[in-house]
PyMOL CGO cylinders between C-alpha atoms (Angstrom):
from pymol import cmd
from pymol.cgo import CYLINDER

trace = [
    CYLINDER, 4.51, 25.24, 28.15, 1.96, 24.68, 30.88, 0.3, 1, 1, 1, 1, 1, 1,
    CYLINDER, 1.96, 24.68, 30.88, -0.66, 22.12, 29.94, 0.3, 1, 1, 1, 1, 1, 1,
    CYLINDER, -0.66, 22.12, 29.94, -2.71, 22.57, 33.11, 0.3, 1, 1, 1, 1, 1, 1,
    CYLINDER, -2.71, 22.57, 33.11, -3.62, 25.93, 34.61, 0.3, 1, 1, 1, 1, 1, 1,
    CYLINDER, -3.62, 25.93, 34.61, -5.05, 26.01, 38.12, 0.3, 1, 1, 1, 1, 1, 1,
    CYLINDER, -5.05, 26.01, 38.12, -5.17, 28.85, 40.66, 0.3, 1, 1, 1, 1, 1, 1,
    CYLINDER, -5.17, 28.85, 40.66, -4.18, 28.32, 44.28, 0.3, 1, 1, 1, 1, 1, 1,
    CYLINDER, -4.18, 28.32, 44.28, -7.85, 28.59, 45.25, 0.3, 1, 1, 1, 1, 1, 1,
    CYLINDER, -7.85, 28.59, 45.25, -8.90, 25.95, 42.69, 0.3, 1, 1, 1, 1, 1, 1,
    CYLINDER, -8.90, 25.95, 42.69, -5.98, 23.70, 43.67, 0.3, 1, 1, 1, 1, 1, 1,
    CYLINDER, -5.98, 23.70, 43.67, -6.96, 23.79, 47.34, 0.3, 1, 1, 1, 1, 1, 1,
    CYLINDER, -6.96, 23.79, 47.34, -10.63, 23.10, 46.54, 0.3, 1, 1, 1, 1, 1, 1,
    CYLINDER, -10.63, 23.10, 46.54, -9.72, 20.26, 44.17, 0.3, 1, 1, 1, 1, 1, 1,
    CYLINDER, -9.72, 20.26, 44.17, -7.27, 18.67, 46.63, 0.3, 1, 1, 1, 1, 1, 1,
    CYLINDER, -7.27, 18.67, 46.63, -9.91, 18.89, 49.37, 0.3, 1, 1, 1, 1, 1, 1,
    CYLINDER, -9.91, 18.89, 49.37, -12.36, 17.11, 47.02, 0.3, 1, 1, 1, 1, 1, 1,
    CYLINDER, -12.36, 17.11, 47.02, -9.77, 14.36, 46.40, 0.3, 1, 1, 1, 1, 1, 1,
    CYLINDER, -9.77, 14.36, 46.40, -9.08, 13.96, 50.12, 0.3, 1, 1, 1, 1, 1, 1,
    CYLINDER, -9.08, 13.96, 50.12, -12.80, 13.84, 51.00, 0.3, 1, 1, 1, 1, 1, 1,
    CYLINDER, -12.80, 13.84, 51.00, -13.17, 11.03, 48.45, 0.3, 1, 1, 1, 1, 1, 1,
    CYLINDER, -13.17, 11.03, 48.45, -10.11, 9.20, 49.83, 0.3, 1, 1, 1, 1, 1, 1,
    CYLINDER, -10.11, 9.20, 49.83, -8.19, 9.38, 46.55, 0.3, 1, 1, 1, 1, 1, 1,
    CYLINDER, -8.19, 9.38, 46.55, -4.65, 8.10, 47.06, 0.3, 1, 1, 1, 1, 1, 1,
    CYLINDER, -4.65, 8.10, 47.06, -1.64, 8.90, 44.94, 0.3, 1, 1, 1, 1, 1, 1,
    CYLINDER, -1.64, 8.90, 44.94, -3.18, 11.97, 43.32, 0.3, 1, 1, 1, 1, 1, 1,
    CYLINDER, -3.18, 11.97, 43.32, -2.81, 10.60, 39.76, 0.3, 1, 1, 1, 1, 1, 1,
    CYLINDER, -2.81, 10.60, 39.76, -5.71, 12.32, 37.99, 0.3, 1, 1, 1, 1, 1, 1,
    CYLINDER, -5.71, 12.32, 37.99, -6.49, 11.61, 34.34, 0.3, 1, 1, 1, 1, 1, 1,
    CYLINDER, -6.49, 11.61, 34.34, -8.39, 14.12, 32.22, 0.3, 1, 1, 1, 1, 1, 1,
    CYLINDER, -8.39, 14.12, 32.22, -10.66, 12.29, 29.76, 0.3, 1, 1, 1, 1, 1, 1,
    CYLINDER, -10.66, 12.29, 29.76, -12.79, 13.30, 26.83, 0.3, 1, 1, 1, 1, 1, 1,
    CYLINDER, -12.79, 13.30, 26.83, -16.22, 12.01, 27.88, 0.3, 1, 1, 1, 1, 1, 1,
    CYLINDER, -16.22, 12.01, 27.88, -17.84, 12.70, 24.52, 0.3, 1, 1, 1, 1, 1, 1,
    CYLINDER, -17.84, 12.70, 24.52, -19.46, 15.46, 22.55, 0.3, 1, 1, 1, 1, 1, 1,
    CYLINDER, -19.46, 15.46, 22.55, -22.72, 17.18, 23.30, 0.3, 1, 1, 1, 1, 1, 1,
    CYLINDER, -22.72, 17.18, 23.30, -24.67, 19.92, 21.61, 0.3, 1, 1, 1, 1, 1, 1,
    CYLINDER, -24.67, 19.92, 21.61, -22.52, 22.56, 23.32, 0.3, 1, 1, 1, 1, 1, 1,
    CYLINDER, -22.52, 22.56, 23.32, -19.20, 20.88, 22.47, 0.3, 1, 1, 1, 1, 1, 1,
    CYLINDER, -19.20, 20.88, 22.47, -16.85, 18.41, 24.16, 0.3, 1, 1, 1, 1, 1, 1,
    CYLINDER, -16.85, 18.41, 24.16, -17.46, 17.19, 27.69, 0.3, 1, 1, 1, 1, 1, 1,
    CYLINDER, -17.46, 17.19, 27.69, -14.56, 16.21, 29.94, 0.3, 1, 1, 1, 1, 1, 1,
    CYLINDER, -14.56, 16.21, 29.94, -14.29, 14.17, 33.12, 0.3, 1, 1, 1, 1, 1, 1,
    CYLINDER, -14.29, 14.17, 33.12, -11.57, 12.96, 35.45, 0.3, 1, 1, 1, 1, 1, 1,
    CYLINDER, -11.57, 12.96, 35.45, -10.57, 9.56, 36.77, 0.3, 1, 1, 1, 1, 1, 1,
    CYLINDER, -10.57, 9.56, 36.77, -7.83, 8.07, 38.89, 0.3, 1, 1, 1, 1, 1, 1,
    CYLINDER, -7.83, 8.07, 38.89, -5.25, 6.46, 36.61, 0.3, 1, 1, 1, 1, 1, 1,
    CYLINDER, -5.25, 6.46, 36.61, -1.61, 5.80, 35.90, 0.3, 1, 1, 1, 1, 1, 1,
    CYLINDER, -1.61, 5.80, 35.90, 0.18, 7.40, 32.96, 0.3, 1, 1, 1, 1, 1, 1,
    CYLINDER, 0.18, 7.40, 32.96, 1.13, 5.55, 29.79, 0.3, 1, 1, 1, 1, 1, 1,
    CYLINDER, 1.13, 5.55, 29.79, 3.62, 6.26, 27.02, 0.3, 1, 1, 1, 1, 1, 1,
    CYLINDER, 3.62, 6.26, 27.02, 0.96, 8.16, 25.04, 0.3, 1, 1, 1, 1, 1, 1,
    CYLINDER, 0.96, 8.16, 25.04, 0.31, 10.60, 27.93, 0.3, 1, 1, 1, 1, 1, 1,
    CYLINDER, 0.31, 10.60, 27.93, 1.61, 13.92, 29.11, 0.3, 1, 1, 1, 1, 1, 1,
    CYLINDER, 1.61, 13.92, 29.11, 1.86, 14.29, 32.88, 0.3, 1, 1, 1, 1, 1, 1,
    CYLINDER, 1.86, 14.29, 32.88, 2.09, 17.63, 34.62, 0.3, 1, 1, 1, 1, 1, 1,
    CYLINDER, 2.09, 17.63, 34.62, 2.64, 17.76, 38.36, 0.3, 1, 1, 1, 1, 1, 1,
    CYLINDER, 2.64, 17.76, 38.36, 1.28, 20.72, 40.26, 0.3, 1, 1, 1, 1, 1, 1,
    CYLINDER, 1.28, 20.72, 40.26, 2.30, 20.62, 43.91, 0.3, 1, 1, 1, 1, 1, 1,
    CYLINDER, 2.30, 20.62, 43.91, 1.44, 17.00, 44.75, 0.3, 1, 1, 1, 1, 1, 1,
    CYLINDER, 1.44, 17.00, 44.75, -1.25, 16.29, 42.12, 0.3, 1, 1, 1, 1, 1, 1,
    CYLINDER, -1.25, 16.29, 42.12, -0.23, 14.56, 38.88, 0.3, 1, 1, 1, 1, 1, 1,
    CYLINDER, -0.23, 14.56, 38.88, -2.53, 15.61, 36.05, 0.3, 1, 1, 1, 1, 1, 1,
    CYLINDER, -2.53, 15.61, 36.05, -2.47, 13.10, 33.18, 0.3, 1, 1, 1, 1, 1, 1,
    CYLINDER, -2.47, 13.10, 33.18, -3.90, 13.52, 29.68, 0.3, 1, 1, 1, 1, 1, 1,
    CYLINDER, -3.90, 13.52, 29.68, -3.36, 11.84, 26.35, 0.3, 1, 1, 1, 1, 1, 1,
    CYLINDER, -3.36, 11.84, 26.35, -1.01, 13.85, 24.17, 0.3, 1, 1, 1, 1, 1, 1,
    CYLINDER, -1.01, 13.85, 24.17, -3.70, 13.99, 21.48, 0.3, 1, 1, 1, 1, 1, 1,
    CYLINDER, -3.70, 13.99, 21.48, -6.07, 15.80, 23.90, 0.3, 1, 1, 1, 1, 1, 1,
    CYLINDER, -6.07, 15.80, 23.90, -3.38, 18.34, 24.77, 0.3, 1, 1, 1, 1, 1, 1,
    CYLINDER, -3.38, 18.34, 24.77, -2.66, 18.88, 21.07, 0.3, 1, 1, 1, 1, 1, 1,
    CYLINDER, -2.66, 18.88, 21.07, -6.34, 19.27, 20.16, 0.3, 1, 1, 1, 1, 1, 1,
    CYLINDER, -6.34, 19.27, 20.16, -7.44, 21.45, 23.08, 0.3, 1, 1, 1, 1, 1, 1,
    CYLINDER, -7.44, 21.45, 23.08, -4.21, 23.27, 24.01, 0.3, 1, 1, 1, 1, 1, 1,
    CYLINDER, -4.21, 23.27, 24.01, -4.31, 22.08, 27.61, 0.3, 1, 1, 1, 1, 1, 1,
    CYLINDER, -4.31, 22.08, 27.61, -6.87, 22.59, 30.35, 0.3, 1, 1, 1, 1, 1, 1,
    CYLINDER, -6.87, 22.59, 30.35, -7.93, 25.16, 32.92, 0.3, 1, 1, 1, 1, 1, 1,
    CYLINDER, -7.93, 25.16, 32.92, -9.38, 24.11, 36.26, 0.3, 1, 1, 1, 1, 1, 1,
    CYLINDER, -9.38, 24.11, 36.26, -11.58, 26.73, 37.89, 0.3, 1, 1, 1, 1, 1, 1,
    CYLINDER, -11.58, 26.73, 37.89, -12.65, 26.91, 41.54, 0.3, 1, 1, 1, 1, 1, 1,
    CYLINDER, -12.65, 26.91, 41.54, -16.31, 27.24, 42.47, 0.3, 1, 1, 1, 1, 1, 1,
    CYLINDER, -16.31, 27.24, 42.47, -15.83, 30.98, 42.94, 0.3, 1, 1, 1, 1, 1, 1,
    CYLINDER, -15.83, 30.98, 42.94, -14.01, 31.37, 39.60, 0.3, 1, 1, 1, 1, 1, 1,
    CYLINDER, -14.01, 31.37, 39.60, -16.87, 29.40, 38.00, 0.3, 1, 1, 1, 1, 1, 1,
    CYLINDER, -16.87, 29.40, 38.00, -19.54, 31.81, 39.31, 0.3, 1, 1, 1, 1, 1, 1,
    CYLINDER, -19.54, 31.81, 39.31, -20.59, 29.50, 42.15, 0.3, 1, 1, 1, 1, 1, 1,
    CYLINDER, -20.59, 29.50, 42.15, -21.29, 26.48, 39.93, 0.3, 1, 1, 1, 1, 1, 1,
    CYLINDER, -21.29, 26.48, 39.93, -18.63, 24.18, 41.42, 0.3, 1, 1, 1, 1, 1, 1,
    CYLINDER, -18.63, 24.18, 41.42, -15.24, 23.11, 40.16, 0.3, 1, 1, 1, 1, 1, 1,
    CYLINDER, -15.24, 23.11, 40.16, -14.92, 23.24, 36.39, 0.3, 1, 1, 1, 1, 1, 1,
    CYLINDER, -14.92, 23.24, 36.39, -12.56, 21.76, 33.80, 0.3, 1, 1, 1, 1, 1, 1,
    CYLINDER, -12.56, 21.76, 33.80, -12.30, 23.68, 30.52, 0.3, 1, 1, 1, 1, 1, 1,
    CYLINDER, -12.30, 23.68, 30.52, -10.12, 23.37, 27.44, 0.3, 1, 1, 1, 1, 1, 1,
    CYLINDER, -10.12, 23.37, 27.44, -7.72, 26.20, 26.61, 0.3, 1, 1, 1, 1, 1, 1,
    CYLINDER, -7.72, 26.20, 26.61, -8.77, 26.13, 22.95, 0.3, 1, 1, 1, 1, 1, 1,
    CYLINDER, -8.77, 26.13, 22.95, -12.54, 26.42, 22.75, 0.3, 1, 1, 1, 1, 1, 1,
    CYLINDER, -12.54, 26.42, 22.75, -13.86, 24.11, 20.07, 0.3, 1, 1, 1, 1, 1, 1,
    CYLINDER, -13.86, 24.11, 20.07, -15.77, 25.52, 17.13, 0.3, 1, 1, 1, 1, 1, 1,
    CYLINDER, -15.77, 25.52, 17.13, -19.47, 24.96, 16.97, 0.3, 1, 1, 1, 1, 1, 1,
    CYLINDER, -19.47, 24.96, 16.97, -21.64, 25.37, 20.00, 0.3, 1, 1, 1, 1, 1, 1,
    CYLINDER, -21.64, 25.37, 20.00, -25.36, 25.06, 20.45, 0.3, 1, 1, 1, 1, 1, 1,
    CYLINDER, -25.36, 25.06, 20.45, -26.17, 25.89, 16.86, 0.3, 1, 1, 1, 1, 1, 1,
    CYLINDER, -26.17, 25.89, 16.86, -24.01, 23.06, 15.56, 0.3, 1, 1, 1, 1, 1, 1,
    CYLINDER, -24.01, 23.06, 15.56, -26.61, 20.35, 16.22, 0.3, 1, 1, 1, 1, 1, 1,
    CYLINDER, -26.61, 20.35, 16.22, -29.63, 22.00, 14.69, 0.3, 1, 1, 1, 1, 1, 1,
    CYLINDER, -29.63, 22.00, 14.69, -30.47, 24.59, 17.32, 0.3, 1, 1, 1, 1, 1, 1,
    CYLINDER, -30.47, 24.59, 17.32, -32.17, 22.40, 19.90, 0.3, 1, 1, 1, 1, 1, 1,
    CYLINDER, -32.17, 22.40, 19.90, -30.23, 23.88, 22.83, 0.3, 1, 1, 1, 1, 1, 1,
    CYLINDER, -30.23, 23.88, 22.83, -32.09, 27.16, 23.21, 0.3, 1, 1, 1, 1, 1, 1,
]
cmd.load_cgo(trace, "trace")
């Protein structure tokens, strides 16, 4: 089962971003940054894998995530700027969490 889905276009854009920022080794960890009104927020960092991680290599980028994140969210999809309607690269979970804006009292309108 694929844990990370990324198109060729998104891969090239993401790799260019890594190269522009002088990231070496291409070991990219997907983190849960916290929860907001609209659901979970994710970020990335440069990291090495541990025994509690799943690593998936796509071309020469190693995507790392804790097994619990993969189990909870079913993996991740990375979208290019174009695939994300011009709003830049995006990282989304495969399984959309329940809730949404209404889950915190409706202050997100």
